[in-house]
C-alpha positions as a LaTeX table, in Angstrom:
\begin{tabular}{lrrr}
\hline
Residue & $x$ (\AA) & $y$ (\AA) & $z$ (\AA) \\
\hline
Met1 & 97.00 & 59.25 & 125.30 \\
Asp2 & 94.62 & 59.44 & 128.24 \\
Arg3 & 95.01 & 57.32 & 131.79 \\
Thr4 & 92.26 & 54.65 & 130.47 \\
Gln5 & 93.96 & 53.91 & 127.32 \\
Phe6 & 97.24 & 53.36 & 129.15 \\
Leu7 & 95.84 & 51.32 & 131.99 \\
Leu8 & 94.13 & 49.27 & 129.49 \\
Gly9 & 97.02 & 48.92 & 127.55 \\
Leu10 & 98.99 & 47.64 & 130.27 \\
Ser11 & 96.49 & 45.11 & 131.01 \\
Met12 & 96.65 & 43.55 & 128.03 \\
Ala13 & 100.41 & 43.59 & 128.16 \\
Leu14 & 100.43 & 41.99 & 131.52 \\
Phe15 & 97.94 & 39.38 & 129.83 \\
Ala16 & 100.06 & 38.65 & 126.66 \\
Ile17 & 103.32 & 38.27 & 128.78 \\
Gly18 & 101.45 & 35.76 & 131.13 \\
Leu19 & 99.91 & 34.15 & 128.09 \\
Leu20 & 103.38 & 33.52 & 125.88 \\
Gly21 & 104.86 & 32.29 & 129.61 \\
Val22 & 102.35 & 29.67 & 129.71 \\
Ile23 & 102.58 & 28.79 & 126.10 \\
Val24 & 106.37 & 28.78 & 126.22 \\
Arg25 & 107.57 & 27.63 & 129.62 \\
Arg26 & 107.21 & 24.13 & 130.59 \\
Asn27 & 108.48 & 24.76 & 134.22 \\
Val28 & 105.32 & 23.81 & 136.53 \\
Leu29 & 105.81 & 26.88 & 139.23 \\
Val30 & 106.78 & 29.18 & 136.46 \\
Met31 & 103.35 & 28.63 & 134.54 \\
Leu32 & 101.57 & 29.27 & 137.58 \\
Met33 & 103.30 & 32.56 & 138.15 \\
Cys34 & 102.21 & 33.34 & 134.69 \\
Met35 & 98.55 & 32.22 & 134.82 \\
Glu36 & 98.68 & 34.64 & 138.21 \\
Leu37 & 100.04 & 37.49 & 135.47 \\
Met38 & 97.32 & 36.70 & 133.35 \\
Leu39 & 94.79 & 37.02 & 136.09 \\
Asn40 & 96.14 & 40.33 & 137.16 \\
Gly41 & 96.05 & 41.65 & 134.00 \\
Val42 & 92.22 & 41.08 & 133.75 \\
Asn43 & 91.69 & 42.51 & 136.87 \\
Leu44 & 93.35 & 45.54 & 136.02 \\
Ser45 & 91.14 & 45.84 & 133.08 \\
Leu46 & 88.12 & 45.33 & 135.50 \\
Val47 & 89.19 & 48.16 & 137.79 \\
Thr48 & 89.63 & 50.08 & 134.94 \\
Phe49 & 86.39 & 49.69 & 133.80 \\
Ala50 & 84.56 & 50.30 & 136.83 \\
Gln51 & 86.63 & 53.67 & 137.77 \\
Gln52 & 85.58 & 54.61 & 134.07 \\
Thr53 & 81.85 & 53.77 & 134.76 \\
Gly54 & 82.15 & 54.89 & 138.25 \\
Thr55 & 80.52 & 51.70 & 139.66 \\
Val56 & 81.69 & 49.69 & 142.50 \\
Ser57 & 80.93 & 46.31 & 141.13 \\
Gly58 & 84.11 & 45.96 & 139.04 \\
Ala59 & 85.97 & 46.39 & 142.50 \\
Val60 & 84.20 & 43.83 & 144.41 \\
Leu61 & 84.75 & 41.15 & 141.65 \\
Val62 & 88.39 & 41.79 & 141.60 \\
Phe63 & 88.41 & 41.48 & 145.39 \\
Leu64 & 86.34 & 38.24 & 144.87 \\
Val65 & 88.87 & 37.12 & 142.29 \\
Phe66 & 91.83 & 38.02 & 144.49 \\
Val67 & 90.17 & 35.48 & 147.31 \\
Val68 & 89.75 & 32.97 & 145.07 \\
Ala69 & 93.38 & 33.10 & 143.34 \\
Thr70 & 94.94 & 33.22 & 146.94 \\
Ala71 & 93.01 & 29.93 & 147.68 \\
Glu72 & 94.00 & 28.20 & 144.39 \\
Ile73 & 97.53 & 29.08 & 145.08 \\
Ala74 & 97.38 & 27.74 & 148.78 \\
Leu75 & 96.13 & 24.65 & 147.17 \\
Ala76 & 98.29 & 24.35 & 144.16 \\
Ile77 & 101.60 & 25.16 & 145.44 \\
Pro78 & 101.99 & 22.48 & 147.80 \\
Ile79 & 100.70 & 20.05 & 145.41 \\
Val80 & 103.29 & 20.98 & 143.00 \\
Leu81 & 105.84 & 20.62 & 145.69 \\
Leu82 & 104.83 & 16.99 & 146.41 \\
Leu83 & 105.00 & 16.28 & 142.61 \\
Ala84 & 107.95 & 17.76 & 142.27 \\
Arg85 & 109.40 & 15.79 & 145.04 \\
Ser86 & 108.41 & 12.50 & 143.98 \\
Lys87 & 109.29 & 13.19 & 140.36 \\
Arg88 & 112.48 & 15.19 & 141.07 \\
Thr89 & 111.17 & 17.74 & 137.80 \\
Leu90 & 109.30 & 20.53 & 137.63 \\
Asp91 & 109.01 & 19.64 & 134.00 \\
Leu92 & 105.32 & 19.54 & 132.72 \\
Gly93 & 106.19 & 16.51 & 130.61 \\
Ala94 & 107.33 & 14.39 & 133.56 \\
Tyr95 & 103.42 & 14.30 & 135.03 \\
Ser96 & 101.78 & 12.96 & 132.09 \\
Asp97 & 101.42 & 9.66 & 133.58 \\
Leu98 & 98.64 & 11.41 & 135.60 \\
Lys99 & 96.23 & 11.89 & 132.93 \\
Gly100 & 92.93 & 10.11 & 133.74 \\
\hline
\end{tabular}
């Protein structure tokens, strides 16, 4: 097994573990962490393909994704914590009244 196949297998495993966590878990913070794990799996595959083709565009795209993910987490964590403070739970089912 060469390095590219190993890295792509690792990225698929990271994505699958994150997807399983989003599907199975009901805790909002754990679901956010699992989504970040999925994002890291995709980023690893982007960097692997960029390294394989010898271009820099994949690395630039990963940097952009990291910046957007940082902004997303900086906004999502305080919102989730405020909701958890008002509802006294992190269970996703407790927030069903927020549907518009």
